[in-house]
N, C-alpha and C positions, 0 to 999 in steps of 0.2 A: 507494520506498526508505523506511528509517527512518533519519533523519538526529539521532536522539537528541535531539530537541527538549524544551526543560522546559516544564513544563505551562503556563506562562505564556504561552510562544511558541507552543503550539500553539491555545490559548485566542485567541490576536489572529490566527494564520492562518485558524483557522475562523471567527471574525467576520467578517474582510475576505472570507472566500470566501462567508458568508451574503450580505453588502453587494453584493457582484458579482453575486450569481445573482438577488437578489430586488430591487435598487434599479437596478444598472447594466444590467445587459444587457437588460431590456423597454425600455430609452430610448438605447441605443447608437447605433442607426440614426438616430434623432431627432436627436441631437446632432451627428452627422458629417455628416448631409446640410445640417442648418441652420447650422453653425459656431457653435453656443449654446456659450458656458460654463457649466460644470454647477455652478451655484450650490446647485440643490438638492441635489446629492450632497455637495458639500460640508460642508453643513449636517448630512446624516447622519454623515460622516465625525466631525464635530465633536463630534456629540452620543452618538456610538459612543465617545468619547476615543482613538480611533486618530491623532489628530495629533499627539500627545506623545510616541508611542512611543520616540523615540530622542532624547529631551530631557531632562535630568537632574530627578530629582525636585525639587530644590532652586530649578527654573525653573519647575515646575508640569507638569514631564512624569512620565513613568512611570518612566524610568530604564534604558530598553533602548539598543540600540545599531544599529549599520549591520544587525545578523543580524535582528533584529524589522524593521526598515525593508525590507529584501528578502524577507520573508516577506509582509508585506501586499502592497508593489507586485507581486508576481508574481501574486497572487490577485485583485486588482483589475484586472490587465492583461488578465487570462483573459477579461475581459468587454468591456474597450474599452481599450486603449492609450493612447489620448487624454484620457479622462477621468481613469485613474489620475494623470496627471501634474499634475493640479492638487495633489495629494498629494505626487509624488515630487518635483518641480519645487521645491516649496516647502523639500523636505529641503536641496537644492542650494542654494539662497539662503541658507539659514540657517545652514548648516555653515561658513561662515568667519567667523561670530559664534560657534558653538561652540567651533570650534578657536582661534581668536585676539581674541575680544572680553574684554574687561574686564569685572570682575563687575557693575560697573553697566551697560553695554551690556547684558549677558545679562538682567540684570534689567529691564532697560528693553524689551527686544524679545522674550525667549523666551517667556514665560507666555503672551502673546496667541496667538503661533504653535501653543503646545501646548493652548491652549485652541479652537483652530480658529477664534478670532475674525478673525484675519488670516493671508494668505497672503504667501509672500515669492518673490524672484525674484533671479537672478544675472545681472550684466550684465558680459559681457567682449566678446563679437563686436562687430566693426564689418565696414563695407563691404571695407575693406584689412586686416582682422586677424582671420583665424579662427584656424588653428593657428599662425600668426605673431604671437604676443603681443606681441613688440618694436614691432610696425608700429603700436600704437595710436594714436590721435591724439587722443582724448578727454584733455584736461587739467584738473587741479586746481590752482588757483594760490593759496597761501595769501596772505591778507591781514587781518593784525590776529588776530583770535580765530575768523576765519573761514575756509573753502575756497571758491573760486569753479570751479564747474565749468562748459565749455563742450564741445561734443561731440554724436555722436549713435553710439547703440548700437542694432544689428540683431539681429534674429531671437531675441529674449528670452523665452522660455517663460512665462507666466503675466504677461507684458509688460500693463499699463494692467489688470488684476485685482488684481495684489499691491498690499500696504500697503509693505512693506519690501523695499528694493532692495539687494543689495551690488553696488557699482559700482568696476569697476577703471580707473582714471584716471593720467595720467602726471604725475607733480610734477616730474619733472626728465628731459626728454627726451635731454638729450646721454648718460645712462646706459645708454640702451636698456631693457632688461627690469628692470634694478636701478633704475631711474627709475620705476616703477609701484609705485602704492600703493592701498590698498583703502578704501571708503567706505561707509557705511549712509547710505542717501538714503531718506527717506520720501515716499510719495505725497503731492502737495499742496503740497510745497516750491514755493515761487515759482520760476518758470524752469525746472523740471521738467515736461516735457510729453511727450505720447504722438504718434506719427507712425503711418506704414501698420501697418495690420492686413494681416497674410499671408494670402493665400490657398493652402493647402497640399494635397499630393497625398495623405497621411494625416494621424493625428491632429489631425483638423480639429475636434474637440471642446476642444481645447487653445487657448488665445491666445497668438498667437506675434506681437510687435508691437516697433515701434521706440519707442526712448526719447532724448528729445531734451532737450539740458541746454544752456539760454541765460542766462549769467550767474548760474548756479543757486548760491546761497548757503547753505552749510550750515556748521552749528558744527564748530570742530576737534574737539568730543570726538567727533564721528562718524569719526574715521580709526581703522580697523582695524589694531593693533600700531601700527609705526611707518612714517614714510615710507621707501619704497624695499623695503616687504615685498609689495607686491603680487602679483608672479608667483609668489613663495612662498606666498602664502594662496590664490592660485588651483589651483596644482599641488597642495597638500596637500588641498585642497577636493574636487578630481577625484580623488585618491587614495581618497577615502571615499565620493563620490558614484557612482563609475563601475561599482560592483557591483549600485548600483539601476538604472541604464540596463540591465545585465544582466538583472537580474531582470524587468525590465519586456519585454525580449526574449524570457525563458523564458515569461511568463504570455502573451505574444502568440502564439508557436510553441504552447503546450499548450493554448490556446483553440482555434485554427485545427484542429488535431490531432483535439481530443475531437468536433468537428465533422465532420472528415473520416471518422474511425472510424465513427460513428454511421451516416453517408450510405452509405460503403461496404456496411457490413452489410444496410440496407434496400434499397439500389439494385438493382433487377435487370437482368441482360441475359444473353440467350441461356438463359433460363429458371432462371437463379441467380444468388445475390447476387455481386456482382463482388469481394467481401471473400473470396470462394471462390477466386479466381484468383491464381496465385503471383506475378504481376509485381506485384499491388496488395497482396499480403501481404507481399513484400521491403519495398516502400517504407514501409508501416506498422510493420514492426520497425526499420525503419533510423531513421525518425524519433523512434520511443518511444526508442530508444536513444541519439539524439543530443541529444534533450531531456533526458533523465536525466542524461547527463554534463554538459551545460551547467548544469543545476539543482546538482549537485554542486559544480561549479567556483565556482557563485555564491555558495553556503554557505560553502564551505570559505574565500574570500576574506574574507567578511563576517564570519567569526569571527576570522579572522588578524588583522583591522584592529582589532575589538573586544578582540584580546587586547594590544592595545598595543604589539604588533611595529612594528619599524623597516622602512623601506625596502618598502614594501607597494606602490610603484607599478606594478611589473610584474606582480604577481599580479592586480592591480586591472585592469590593462590586459587581462591574460590572460582575464579573466572576461568582460569587456565585448566583446573580439573575438569569443570563441567563441560566445558566447553570442547575439550579434547577428547572426553570419552564419549560425548555425543556424537562427534565426528568419526569416530571409530563405529560406533553403533550404524549410525545412518549409512555410512559407505558399505557396510556389510549387509545391511539391509537392501541397498540400491543394487548390489551385485545380485543379491537373489531375486528380487523383481525381474532383472534381466534374464535370470534362469541361468542356463548354460552358455548362452552369449555373454553375459556379464563375467564370464571367467575366460573369457578369451580377449587378448589385444587388440583384435580387431575393432572391438567397442573401448570407449574412453574410459568407462567406470571403475576397471579394475585399478587403473592408475590412481584415481580418488582414493582407493582403500589403502593402497599401498602407501601413498603420500600421508594419510592421515595417521598411522600407526606413531610417527614420531613425535606428534604433538604432545603424548603421552608420556615423552621422555626425555627429549632435550629441555634445558633449562629448569632442572630441577623434576624428577621424576613423579609422578602424580602420587604415589606412596610418601615420600618427602613432603609434597604439597598438604599431606592430609597431617603429617605430622607440625606442619608451620601453624596449619588452622586450629588443631587441639591446642598447642601451646598458647595460642593467642586466646583462647577460650578460657583457659585455665588461668592465664595471667588476668584477664577482665575480670574474674571470680574471684579471685584474692584480692584484687583492687576494691572490690565493693565491703569487703570485710571489714 
């Protein structure tokens, strides 16, 4: 389909597609098997100027937005959803600064991200606080002109590899979610260490690690916005970043589908290609339709965000739900088309199925996203009365 992309957007999409095919696809299995972080690919992305496509020009970027981010993320994810996360998760980590950072904070942190010199990460999840942000136990206590952080964050994408971390911590536990605040914490700060590196089902080329804060002293200038804004910072960040997860899901689905389509055309059974059987044809037709529908919703939601529209949470959640559910369905069906071969690691399609699952879980489970959508629907109904 023609999504009426600008000339610059087409250039970004095609550049990301070329990097995916030439640089990522040949090494995807190697990084997945070895659980290696793809620093050579990060350098390629930096050298190609892709890292700053969603960052304003005044801070070293090219001035694009969420639309440019999802276009690149989808293309990179077609080759490897895990490797693509080094790029996409940095956007998640930096969006709090883009949305709520002071001019001084933006000047300090955004240029190095835009140039690809540094990566970023977002830290909110804890052992007892996943979807329930109010249960965060990491604390930030103000002492003079500093804050002292104590606590542990869990399952942080880019953990240990990123240089810049946006961390949500409690400055006033008695206020629940209204007592959370957002901070910028730099790697190497005394009292900031890394714990367990997770051994994951999928996205194994992406680093997922614990962050440990023990009397970690950071300057008060690293507070994002005001005290008590942490929950708002997190929710608005997710509103902007969830189309990126959705784009990752679309890329994973499309990558698996492309392989399955080719395989179905080449695989011979009963003297003919299995793509000639109606049962397989219906599967292929349904998958192609569902992927395109997901892509349309992702691009539409990204454009809505870039337009400056308010109340984008529900649309962002819709894109994330639909694309990730389709990615899971499509990748399972692609394994089915491969038959027994699809279950073997000698063939790449099983990796797509493993990578797809996390898109239904992180940045808010799909069950929580349905709550978000329902709440928005009910709110809009009440307003009409």
